[in-house]
C-alpha positions in Angstrom: -38.7 48.5 11.2 -40.5 48.4 14.2 -38.9 47.9 17.5 -40.4 44.9 19.2 -39.0 47.2 22.4 -42.8 48.7 22.1 -44.5 45.9 23.2 -45.7 46.1 26.7 -44.2 44.3 29.7 -45.9 42.2 33.1 -43.7 41.1 35.4 -44.5 38.2 37.7 -45.7 40.2 40.6 -48.4 41.8 38.1 -46.6 45.1 37.4 -46.9 46.2 33.9 -44.8 48.6 31.8 -46.1 50.2 29.0 -43.1 49.1 26.7 -39.4 47.5 27.4 -37.7 50.5 27.1 -35.7 52.0 30.5 -34.0 54.6 31.4 -31.1 53.6 32.4 -29.9 54.2 36.4 -26.8 57.0 36.4 -25.3 59.7 38.7 -26.2 62.6 37.2 -25.1 64.4 40.0 -27.6 67.2 40.3 -28.9 67.0 43.4 -28.3 69.4 46.4 -25.3 68.9 48.3 -26.9 66.6 50.7 -28.4 64.5 48.5 -32.2 66.3 48.5 -33.8 66.8 45.2 -33.4 69.5 42.8 -35.0 71.1 40.5 -32.8 70.1 37.9 -33.5 65.9 39.2 -37.2 66.9 38.5 -36.7 68.7 35.2 -34.4 65.9 33.4 -36.7 63.2 34.4 -39.9 65.3 33.6 -38.4 65.1 29.8 -36.2 61.8 29.6 -38.9 59.3 31.4 -41.3 60.7 28.2 -42.0 57.1 26.5 -39.9 55.0 28.3 -41.8 52.0 30.7 -39.4 52.7 33.8 -37.4 55.6 35.3 -34.2 53.6 37.6 -33.3 56.5 39.1 -29.5 56.0 39.6 -27.0 56.0 42.6 -29.5 57.1 45.7 -27.0 56.6 48.6 -28.9 55.0 51.9 -26.2 56.2 54.5 -24.0 58.9 54.8 -20.8 56.8 54.6 -21.9 55.0 51.3 -22.5 58.0 49.1 -20.8 57.7 45.9 -20.3 61.4 44.9 -21.5 64.8 45.6 -24.2 65.5 43.8 -25.9 61.9 43.9 -29.1 61.6 45.0 -29.8 60.6 48.9 -32.5 58.4 50.6 -30.1 58.3 54.2 -33.4 60.4 56.0 -36.4 60.7 56.2 -36.4 64.9 54.9 -35.4 63.3 51.9 -39.0 62.0 51.4 -40.8 64.5 50.2 -38.4 65.6 47.2 -37.8 62.2 46.4 -42.1 61.7 46.3 -42.0 65.1 43.9 -39.8 62.7 41.7 -41.9 59.9 41.5 -45.2 62.0 41.0 -43.2 63.8 38.1 -42.3 60.2 36.9 -45.6 58.5 37.0 -47.1 61.7 35.2 -45.3 60.2 31.9 -47.5 57.1 32.8 -43.8 55.7 33.8 -43.0 53.0 36.7 -40.3 54.4 38.8 -37.0 52.9 40.8 -34.9 54.2 42.7 -31.9 52.5 42.2 -29.8 52.0 46.1 -26.0 52.5 46.4 -23.5 51.9 49.0 -20.0 52.9 47.9 -18.2 50.8 49.8 -14.0 51.4 49.4 -15.4 53.5 45.9 -15.7 57.0 47.5 -13.9 59.1 50.0 -14.4 61.2 53.3 -15.4 64.5 50.9 -18.4 62.4 49.4 -19.1 60.7 52.8 -19.8 64.0 54.6 -16.5 63.4 56.4 -17.8 59.9 57.9 -15.3 56.9 57.5 -14.6 55.2 54.7 -15.7 51.0 55.1 -15.3 47.9 53.0 -15.5 44.0 53.3 -11.6 44.5 53.6 -8.8 47.3 54.1 -7.8 47.4 50.3 -8.0 50.7 48.4 -10.0 50.9 45.3 -8.0 51.5 41.9 -9.8 54.2 40.4 -10.4 57.7 41.3 -9.7 59.7 44.3 -10.1 57.0 47.0 -9.3 56.7 50.9 -7.8 53.4 52.3 -11.2 52.0 53.6 -11.8 50.3 57.4 -12.6 46.8 57.4 -16.0 46.4 58.3 -17.1 44.6 61.2 -20.1 42.3 61.4 -21.6 44.8 63.1 -21.1 47.4 60.3 -22.3 44.9 57.7 -26.0 44.4 59.6 -25.7 48.0 59.8 -25.4 48.5 55.7 -28.4 46.0 55.8 -30.4 47.7 57.8 -30.0 50.9 56.4 -30.9 49.2 52.9 -33.6 48.3 54.7 -35.0 51.6 56.1 -33.8 53.5 52.5 -36.2 50.8 51.2 -38.9 52.2 52.9 -38.3 56.0 52.3 -38.8 54.5 48.5 -42.1 53.5 49.4 -43.3 56.4 51.3 -42.3 58.4 48.4 -44.6 56.0 46.4 -41.8 54.7 44.0 -42.6 51.3 42.3 -40.0 49.5 43.5 -35.8 49.9 44.2 -32.9 48.4 42.6 -29.7 46.8 44.6 -26.8 48.5 42.5 -24.4 45.5 42.6 -22.2 46.5 39.9 -19.3 49.2 38.8 -17.1 48.3 42.1 -19.7 49.2 44.5 -19.9 47.1 48.0 -22.4 44.2 46.8 -19.4 43.4 44.0 -17.1 44.5 47.2 -18.0 41.4 49.1 -18.3 38.8 45.8 -14.7 39.8 44.5 -11.7 38.1 45.7 -9.8 41.6 44.6 -11.6 43.5 47.2 -12.5 40.7 49.8 -9.8 38.9 51.8 -11.8 38.2 54.8 -11.8 34.9 56.6 -14.9 34.7 58.3 -18.4 34.0 57.2 -18.4 36.9 54.4 -15.2 35.8 52.9 -12.9 33.2 51.2 -15.0 30.7 49.0 -17.8 31.7 46.9 -20.4 30.9 49.0 -18.9 32.9 51.9 -18.5 35.9 49.4 -21.8 35.6 48.6 -23.3 35.7 52.0 -23.8 39.1 52.5 -25.7 39.5 49.4 -28.3 36.5 50.2 -28.9 38.0 54.1 -29.3 41.5 51.9 -31.8 40.5 49.3 -34.0 38.4 52.2 -34.0 41.6 54.6 -35.4 43.3 51.7 -37.8 40.9 50.4 -39.1 40.7 53.9 -39.5 44.6 54.6 -40.9 44.9 51.1 -43.9 41.9 51.8 -44.4 43.9 55.5 -45.2 46.9 54.1 -46.5 46.2 50.3 -49.5 44.5 48.8 -47.0 42.8 46.4 -46.9 45.3 43.9 -43.4 46.8 44.5 -40.5 45.5 42.0 -37.0 44.7 43.2 -34.5 44.2 40.9 -30.3 43.6 41.1 -27.9 45.1 39.1 -24.6 43.5 38.4 -21.2 43.5 36.7 -20.9 40.5 34.7 -17.0 40.1 35.3 -14.2 42.2 36.3 -11.3 42.3 34.1 -8.1 43.0 36.9 -6.5 39.3 37.4 -7.9 38.1 40.1 -11.0 39.2 40.1 -14.2 38.3 39.9 -15.2 36.4 36.4 -18.2 35.2 34.5 -18.5 31.5 37.0 -18.8 33.6 39.9 -21.5 35.4 38.8 -23.2 32.3 37.3 -23.1 31.2 41.0 -24.5 34.6 42.3 -27.6 34.4 38.9 -28.2 30.7 40.4 -28.5 32.3 44.3 -31.0 35.2 42.5 -33.1 32.4 41.3 -34.1 31.0 44.5 -34.7 34.6 46.1 -37.4 37.0 45.5 -35.8 39.2 42.5 -38.3 40.9 40.1 -35.3 41.2 37.5 -31.8 41.0 37.0 -30.4 44.4 35.0 -27.1 43.9 33.8 -24.1 46.4 33.4 -22.8 45.8 30.0 -20.4 48.2 27.7 -21.8 46.4 24.7 -24.7 44.4 25.0 -23.3 42.0 22.0 -19.9 41.9 24.5 -18.6 37.9 25.0 -16.5 37.1 28.5 -12.8 37.7 28.8 -13.1 36.0 32.2 -14.3 32.7 30.4 -14.0 31.1 27.0 -17.2 31.1 25.3 -18.8 31.5 21.7 -21.9 33.0 23.6 -22.5 36.7 24.5 -22.6 37.3 28.2 -26.8 38.0 27.3 -26.6 34.6 26.0 -25.3 33.1 28.6 -27.4 34.7 31.7 -30.8 34.7 29.5 -29.7 30.4 29.4 -29.6 30.1 33.3 -32.3 31.9 34.6 -36.1 32.7 34.3 -36.2 35.9 36.4 -36.5 38.9 33.4 -33.3 40.1 32.0 -32.3 43.9 31.3 -29.8 44.3 29.2 -27.8 47.5 28.3 -24.7 48.9 26.4 -24.8 50.6 22.7 -28.5 50.3 22.2 -28.3 53.4 19.6 -31.4 52.5 17.1 -34.2 49.9 16.4 -31.6 47.3 14.6 -30.0 46.9 18.1 -33.0 47.6 20.0 -34.5 43.8 18.6 -31.3 42.0 18.5 -30.7 43.1 22.0 -34.4 41.7 22.9 -33.5 38.2 21.4 -31.9 37.4 24.8 -33.1 40.0 27.2 -36.6 40.8 28.1 -36.1 44.6 28.6 -33.3 47.3 27.2 -32.0 50.1 28.9 -30.9 53.3 27.1 -28.7 55.9 28.8 -26.5 58.2 26.3 -29.3 58.1 23.7 -32.2 59.5 25.8 -30.0 61.9 27.0 -29.2 63.1 23.7 -32.6 63.3 22.5 -35.4 63.0 25.1 -38.0 61.8 21.9 -35.8 59.1 21.3 -37.8 56.3 22.7 -41.1 57.8 21.1 -39.5 58.4 18.0 -38.1 54.7 17.6 -39.0 53.7 14.3 -36.0 53.3 12.3 -32.5 53.8 12.7 -32.0 57.2 10.8 -33.5 58.9 13.6 -30.8 57.8 16.3 -28.3 59.7 15.0 -28.6 63.0 16.0 -25.8 65.4 16.9 -25.8 65.4 21.0 -26.1 68.8 21.9 -24.3 71.0 24.8 -24.4 70.1 28.5 -26.2 72.9 29.1 -28.9 72.6 26.2 -29.9 69.0 27.6 -29.8 69.6 31.0 -27.3 67.9 32.4 -23.5 68.5 34.6 -20.5 68.8 32.6 -18.9 66.3 34.5 -21.2 63.7 33.2 -21.6 65.3 29.4 -17.7 64.9 29.3 -17.9 61.1 30.4 -20.6 60.6 27.7 -18.5 62.1 25.1 
């Protein structure tokens, strides 16, 4: 059985991919302490970007107080451009498009990760998972500073010759914190109604679109990654993210990447017989990237029934040749080697196991 993921894909702005397989964004924790690209980063992406159409380099922090964890990629100052350019060139050598995912942790971090800087978030509410600090509520000036940090980081990604950037609005990071009623208790124009809670994202995307149009000739991609729902009582629901996607429909977004545990998942915050992929595919013409437990040719074909592209993580970590060898089910059940053998950190290896 042939995978339809091998077919080329062309975005609306004319950027073309040799196939529909994407190396999923992952925080590999292999960069130097300050976020400078390391030789381990280069080696990993050199081997894993072979055979994929696009490589999304995960979780590049736009400012020190937005870093998620020690070892993440940084794009917070001009000194990082040279290493990022080396990484982009490495990916391009495999005839693969290079995308830099931009992140601000918001409340999902601590002062160790932020190099001693104050942790900030929409509201002064501590996150639920990990070793986290109680954040300071962001002022309007703080919010505008973060928007500017994303814009400046986008310029650095362009200077480093990346083909686009992706806003990390999933997994509880800052954009999602503004949307979620659990983490946003503000009483100003950025809180309260869902329209207000989406305002930060709208301002952010409009700012990045302006930056891109000012410094690019129309071939630079702008993507948005989101989590469809939160499972905690009172959290962000599918209804909220449907409204988010409707907002994205009005903005200059080239693709929407869905962060899913399983591409076949059905909503937990909304009663439906349709999968999350089916719901989102029905409400937007923006290309959708599916993810979650896509492990073989059967999975790729099923996922692409309700998406345009597929993002793959674990199988490509376990086997760099997963994409080139994607011709049938049997070739994707290879046993994952040790962290050293496959060139990743022990933390990430344990998480994937």
